[in-house]
N, C-alpha and C positions, 0 to 999 in steps of 0.2 A: 542180583549179582553184587558181591562185595568187592570194593576197590582196594588195592593195596596203597601204601603211602606214596609210592612213585607215581602211580596212575592218578591219584587225587591231586597231587601237586601239579602234574601236567595239565589237568583240566582247569585248575584255578589259574595257572599262568596263561593258558589259552584264552580264558574268559577275559582276563585283564587286558590282553592285547587286542581284543575285538573292538570295533568302533562303537561309540555310544549309541544307544538305541533311540528310537523316535522321541521318547519322552524327554531325554536330555537335549536333543536337537531343538525341540519345540521351546524348551526353557531358555535356550541361548539365542533363539531367533529374534531379530529386531522387526517390529517393536514388541517388547514383552510386557509393557505397561503403558498407561496413558501418556500422551504427549502434550506438553504445555505450549500453546501458541500465543506469544506475547504480541499484542496489538498496542502500539504506542499512542493511541488516542482513545477518547472516551467512548463508552458504550452508546450505541444508537447512531453514531456517525457513519459516513460512507465506508471508511476503512473497516470498521467493525462489521458492517453489513456484509462486505465481500468475504471477510474471514469466516464468518459464521455460515455463509452459503457453501464455501469450499470445505470448511472444517467438517460439516455434517456428512458430506459425501466421502471425504477422505477417511473419516472414521469408519465408515462402512467398508471402504476398500482395504484398509489396513487391519481391521478387526480390533482396533483399540480406540478408546475415547480420545478426541482432540479437544482439549480444554482451552477455550479462548480466554485469555487473561488480559484485561485492559490496564495499561500502565501509562496514563497520559502525563504530559508535562514537558516543558522545554522543547516544544516542537518535535517531540518524538525521541529526544535524546535519553530521557530517563528509561524508557522501555528498551531502546536499543542497547544501552549500557548493560541492562540486565541480561539481554540475550547474549551479548559478546563476552560477558564474564561468566557465563554458565559452562558447566562441563561439556566437552565436545563429544557427547554420547548420543545426540539425536533426540533427546527427550525434552529439550527446550529449543524451539524454533522462533523466528521473528518475522513479523509482517513488514515488508519493505515497500516504500513508496518514494515519490520524488523528494519528499522532505529530507530523507536520509542523504541523498546526493547533494542537496542544497546545504545542509548543516555542515558538511565536510569543510566548506569554505567560510560559511557565515559565522560559525562558532570557532573562536581562536584557541580555545584551551579545553577541548574535549578529552575525556579520559580514555578515548579509544580512537583508532583510525578505521573508519567504516570499511573502506575497501580492503585494507590489509588484514583486519581482524575478523572479517566475516567469510563464511564459506557459502557461496551461492548454491541454491538448491533448484529453484524452478520459478518461472513466471506464472502468474495467475490470470490477471485481467488487464485489458487495455481499454481506456475510456478517455474522457475529456472533462475539463472544468467547463462551467457555463457561467457567464455573467448574468446574474439575475438581480432585478431591482424591485423594491416595494412598489406596488401600484400607485402610490401617491407621488412618486417621482414623475415629473411631467415630460417623459420621453418615451419613445417607442422603438427607437433604432439606436445602433451603436453610434452612428454619426450625430444624432440628436443629443445623445448622452455626452459625447465629447464637447459639443458646443455648450451644453448646460454646465459641464464641469469647468470649462474655461471662463464662463461668466460668473462662476461661484468658487473661486480658488480657495481650497482648504476648508470649505463649508460642508462638503459631502463626506459623510462618515461611512467607510467600508469595513465590514466585519471580516474576520478570518478565523480559522481554527487554531491559530497560534502563530507567533512570529517565526518566520522562516518556513512555514508550511506552504504547500503548493498554492492554496488560495491567496495567501499573502504575496508570494512571489509572482503569481499571475497578475495581480493588481499592480505590483511594482513595475513589471515589464510593460504593462499597459500604460501606466502613467509616463514612463520614460519615453515610449514611442509616440504617445499621443500629445505629449507636452502639457500635461495637466497635473494638478496637485489635489490630493484627497487626504483625509485624516484616517489613519489606521486604528482600528479598535480590535485588538486580539482577544480571543476567548480560549477556554480550555476545551477545544473540540468543536466540531460543526454543530452538534446538537445544541450546545450552549449558545452559539451564535444565532441559531434560528429563534431562540427565545426572545431575542431583541429585534431581529430582522422582521419577523412576521407581524408584530404590532407597529413596526415603523420607527423604532427608536434608533436604528441605523438604516441606511438607505440601500445598501447593496452588498453582495458577496460574489466572489469568483469561487464557487464551490464545486466539488466533485459532483458530476451528474447524478450518480446514485443517491446522493444525499438530498437533492432538491427536486428530483423528477416528479414526485407525487405532489409537491407544492405547486409546480408549474402546471401540471395537469388539472389541479383543482382551482387554478386561477388565483391562488394566494400570492404568487410571485410571478413576475413577468420576465421571460428569458429574452435577452437582447442578442446574445451571440455565444457560440461555443469556441473554446480556445484551440481546439485541434485544427489540423490542416484541412479536414473534410467535415462535412455536415454529419450529424448523428442520425442514424437510422430511426431512432425513436423520436427525434425532433427534426424531421426533414424540412420544415418550414422556417427553422431558426438558422440564420446564416452563420458562417464562421466570422470571427472578429477580423480575421485576415482579409475578408472580402472588402472591408472598409479601411482597416489599418494594415497596409501591405507589410508582409514579413512577420506579422505577429503569429506565434504558434507555441502552444504548451500542450504536450500530451501527458496523460496520467497513466502510469503503469504501476502494477502491483506485483509482488513476488514474495519469495520465502528465502531466508538465509538461516544458517546455524553459526555457531562459533567456530573460529579457525581451529583446525586440527580434527574436525569431524571426519570420520573415515569415508573413503570413496564408496565403500559398500553401502553405508547408511545413506549417504547422499543419493546414490543410485536408486536405492529402494524408494526413497521419498520422491525423487524426480519421476520415476516410473509411475508411482501411484497418483501423483498430482496430474501428470499428463493424461492418464487414463480417465481421471475424473473430469478433466477439461473437455474430453471428447464425448462425454455423455450428453445426449439430447436434452435431458432435464436441466443440466447445468447451463447449457447454451441458452435455453429458453429463459431461465431465471436471470442470467446475465443480461439478456436482451431487454427484459422488463425494466432493468435499472440503467440501461444505456451503456452497457459494456459488452465486450467480446472476449472469448478465451484467448490467452496468450501463452500457448505451450512453447517451452524452450528447453534446451539442454542446460545443465549448470554453467557451461562455458559461455553460452549465448546470453544467459541472464547476467552473468558477471560482466560481460562486455557492455551490455546495455547500461548497467549501473555505473561503469567507468565513464562511458560517453556522456551520460547525464551529469555526472559529477563535474566533468570538465566544462560542459555547457554552462552550468549555473555559476561555476567559478569565474568564467569570463564575464558574465552579466554583473555579478557582485563587484568585480574589480572595476568594470567600466562605469558603473553608476554609483559607486561608493556607498552601497547599501550596508547599513550597520544595524545591530540590535538596538531596540528602543530601550 
């Protein structure tokens, strides 16, 4: 059948008014390309380990590659600056940990405001730091270590993954509450610190449990106490530091943020995918192996946690006059 001009124009106009088909919808759906996940510490450290565990399963859930990019330096500020200055399109996300809450007060002239300029997405893992010493240190308990440190003021060198990172601040809080003095030796990430701790060139570190668990199990390092309020399920015989030093507590939390202005739809998509991954038995088992537990949260809940932790560390820094070295 041949169509006249009026019929043809009517059909064309009708087609133009129809909704786009599945092909167009798929092209516009988020995510349509790989997502870059910036981790502000060196490869091989505990933060990197957690990101790669979550990233692998998140990639499967979203159907796009999650590319973990390590941007170490300045206790995580270099990586976070890259995240917060990225386009708010959901294709650059950032790994968040206690160091970001600490840095908000410790660094006086950051080019960003962590809480104001970030869009919280989801929590990932809850864990603890653990005080570990080289076996050559002549102590076996937290109490013995405090006595040893008091007898050797300033002579004990403690490593950290960087000035202002949670291992550093855990040690600062410990020194303040125990009334001892040690010498801080910062490194560019936990993996670098281990290179000097394992042969005994420094004596201890308050490191994230995922980063030291295998060294503890192998007997290369001795665990004296965990920083959290309760004992770790993977180290049930290791006491909390608070059992000896009343009131001492540091929890290690991880999560994900994007830059301010990222749409609620994108944040919702990522939050739903992350929480689905955290509910998977294989992730729970993997986290348990490294001493952590899933920490599913809504974006608002994770934002509140970050704000509360920022306030907590601000109070400590102000009361103890901690400054950058």
